[in-house]
C-alpha positions as CSV (number, residue, x, y, z in Angstrom):
1,M,93.0,84.7,157.8
2,E,95.6,87.4,157.3
3,L,98.2,84.8,156.5
4,A,95.9,83.3,153.8
5,I,95.5,86.7,152.2
6,R,99.2,87.3,152.2
7,I,99.9,83.9,150.6
8,A,97.2,84.5,148.0
9,V,98.6,87.9,147.1
10,L,102.1,86.5,146.8
11,I,100.9,83.7,144.5
12,L,98.5,85.8,142.4
13,L,100.5,89.0,142.0
14,P,103.2,87.5,139.8
15,L,100.6,85.8,137.7
16,G,99.1,89.2,137.0
17,V,102.4,90.7,136.1
18,V,103.2,87.8,133.7
19,A,99.8,88.1,132.1
20,Q,100.4,91.8,131.4
21,K,103.9,91.2,130.2
22,N,102.8,88.5,127.8
23,D,100.2,90.7,126.3
24,T,102.5,93.6,125.5
25,V,105.9,91.8,124.9
26,E,104.9,88.7,123.1
27,R,102.5,90.3,120.6
28,K,105.3,91.6,118.4
29,H,103.7,90.8,115.1
30,A,100.6,92.3,113.5
31,I,98.6,91.9,110.3
32,Y,96.0,94.5,109.3
33,I,94.0,95.7,106.4
34,E,94.3,99.5,105.6
35,L,91.5,101.3,103.8
36,A,92.4,104.6,102.1
37,G,95.7,105.9,103.5
38,R,98.6,104.7,101.5
39,G,96.3,102.6,99.3
40,Y,92.7,102.1,98.7
41,F,93.0,98.6,100.0
42,S,96.3,97.2,101.4
43,P,97.1,94.1,103.5
44,N,100.1,94.8,105.8
45,Y,102.5,93.0,108.1
46,E,104.1,94.8,111.1
47,R,106.9,93.9,113.5
48,G,107.6,95.6,116.8
49,W,110.7,95.7,119.0
50,G,112.3,97.8,121.8
51,V,110.8,98.9,125.2
52,N,107.1,98.2,125.2
53,L,107.5,97.4,121.5
54,S,107.4,101.2,120.8
55,N,109.4,100.8,117.6
56,R,107.5,99.4,114.6
57,I,108.5,98.5,111.1
58,S,105.9,97.5,108.6
59,G,105.5,96.6,105.0
60,G,102.6,95.8,102.7
61,V,101.2,95.8,99.2
62,G,98.2,97.8,98.0
63,W,96.0,98.6,95.1
64,N,95.6,102.2,94.0
65,H,94.6,104.0,90.9
66,H,95.9,107.1,89.0
67,E,93.7,109.2,86.7
68,T,95.5,110.6,83.8
69,T,93.8,113.6,82.2
70,N,93.8,116.1,79.3
71,F,94.6,113.8,76.4
72,T,94.4,115.5,73.0
73,Q,91.9,114.2,70.4
74,E,94.9,112.9,68.4
75,E,96.1,110.9,71.4
76,I,92.6,109.6,72.1
77,D,92.4,108.3,68.5
78,K,96.0,107.0,68.3
79,Y,95.8,105.0,71.5
80,D,92.2,104.0,71.4
81,L,91.3,105.7,74.7
82,E,87.6,106.0,75.8
83,G,87.8,109.8,76.6
84,D,90.1,112.6,77.6
85,H,91.2,110.7,80.7
86,E,92.0,107.2,81.7
87,V,91.9,105.5,85.2
88,L,94.9,103.2,85.7
89,P,95.1,100.7,88.5
90,Y,98.5,99.9,89.9
91,L,100.3,97.9,92.6
92,S,102.1,99.7,95.4
93,V,104.7,98.3,97.8
94,Y,105.1,100.0,101.2
95,A,107.8,100.2,103.9
96,Q,107.4,102.2,107.1
97,Y,109.1,102.9,110.4
98,S,107.0,104.2,113.3
99,R,107.5,105.1,116.9
100,L,104.6,104.7,119.4
101,F,104.0,106.9,122.4
102,G,101.7,105.8,125.2
103,K,101.7,103.4,128.0
104,R,98.5,101.4,127.7
105,R,96.3,100.4,124.8
106,S,95.8,103.8,123.3
107,K,98.9,105.2,121.6
108,F,100.1,108.1,119.4
109,E,102.1,107.1,116.4
110,L,104.8,109.1,114.5
111,G,106.8,107.8,111.6
112,A,107.8,107.9,108.0
113,G,107.7,105.7,105.0
114,T,108.0,105.2,101.3
115,V,105.6,103.9,98.6
116,I,106.9,102.5,95.4
117,T,104.4,102.1,92.6
118,F,104.4,99.7,89.7
119,L,102.2,100.9,86.7
120,D,102.0,98.6,83.7
121,L,101.7,101.3,80.9
122,V,102.0,98.7,78.1
123,R,98.9,96.9,79.4
124,F,96.9,100.1,79.2
125,R,98.2,101.0,75.8
126,L,99.7,104.2,77.1
127,P,103.3,105.2,76.2
128,T,105.4,106.7,79.0
129,D,105.3,110.1,77.4
130,L,101.5,110.3,78.1
131,Y,101.9,109.4,81.7
132,E,102.1,112.7,83.8
133,T,104.2,111.3,86.6
134,E,107.9,110.8,86.1
135,S,108.7,109.3,89.5
136,I,107.2,106.2,91.1
137,V,108.7,106.9,94.6
138,N,106.5,108.6,97.2
139,L,107.5,109.5,100.7
140,Y,105.0,110.0,103.5
141,P,105.0,111.0,107.2
142,V,102.8,109.0,109.5
143,I,100.7,110.7,112.2
144,G,98.1,108.5,113.9
145,Y,96.2,107.1,116.7
146,R,96.4,103.3,117.6
147,F,94.3,101.2,119.8
148,E,95.7,97.8,120.8
149,G,93.1,95.6,122.5
150,Y,94.0,92.9,125.1
151,N,93.0,90.0,122.8
152,G,95.1,91.2,119.9
153,F,92.5,93.5,118.3
154,L,94.2,96.4,116.5
155,F,92.6,99.6,115.2
156,M,94.5,102.5,113.7
157,F,93.6,105.9,112.3
158,T,96.4,107.5,110.4
159,F,97.1,110.6,108.3
160,N,99.6,109.8,105.6
161,P,100.1,112.7,103.2
162,L,102.0,111.5,100.2
163,I,104.8,113.5,98.9
164,Q,105.9,112.7,95.4
165,I,109.6,113.0,94.5
166,P,110.9,115.0,92.6
167,Q,107.8,117.0,91.6
168,G,106.9,117.9,95.2
169,Y,103.3,116.8,94.8
170,F,101.4,116.7,98.1
171,W,98.3,114.6,98.6
172,P,96.8,114.5,102.2
173,I,95.2,111.1,102.8
174,P,93.6,109.7,106.0
175,G,93.5,106.0,106.5
176,I,91.8,103.4,108.7
177,S,93.2,100.0,109.6
178,I,91.8,97.0,111.4
179,G,93.9,94.0,112.3
180,Y,95.2,91.5,114.8
181,R,98.4,91.5,116.9
182,F,99.9,88.1,117.7
183,S,102.9,86.3,118.9
184,R,104.8,83.5,117.0
185,G,105.7,80.2,118.6
186,R,108.7,80.2,120.8
């Protein structure tokens, strides 16, 4: 009986190690949807590498809006605006590097990224001199919590305060993301 237990342990132990290794090493890719955070709604792709995939680079696109305010009555009449402010939707493109800290499924995330926004002022009949923001580049630090489930489930809660260059504008924004980690074919 003792010999049978030893043989079973010798056979099953490597299988458990391989299963754990496959779950952490092969799931290098992730797709997720972020609500709030860098954008009101943004689909994202992420790639991990390094020891325990602790280094992450991600990119995505998002939809945001910017509210311009305090138009004069002359500007309202000239540009056919509906009031003293206008809400302008725009497209954003994200790039981010993060480092994960933790050994199991729950991890702490630190990183930095940039957001580039594309606002079509002509479409909204607004000349560039009416738009308050001169820069379309935002930087942001990433501070967050990440849960990575065994079946690929991914949940993230992050704090991404946007810092607008060169104005120094600071906007603290929390975000929640839900997604799936996966491996590609060999």
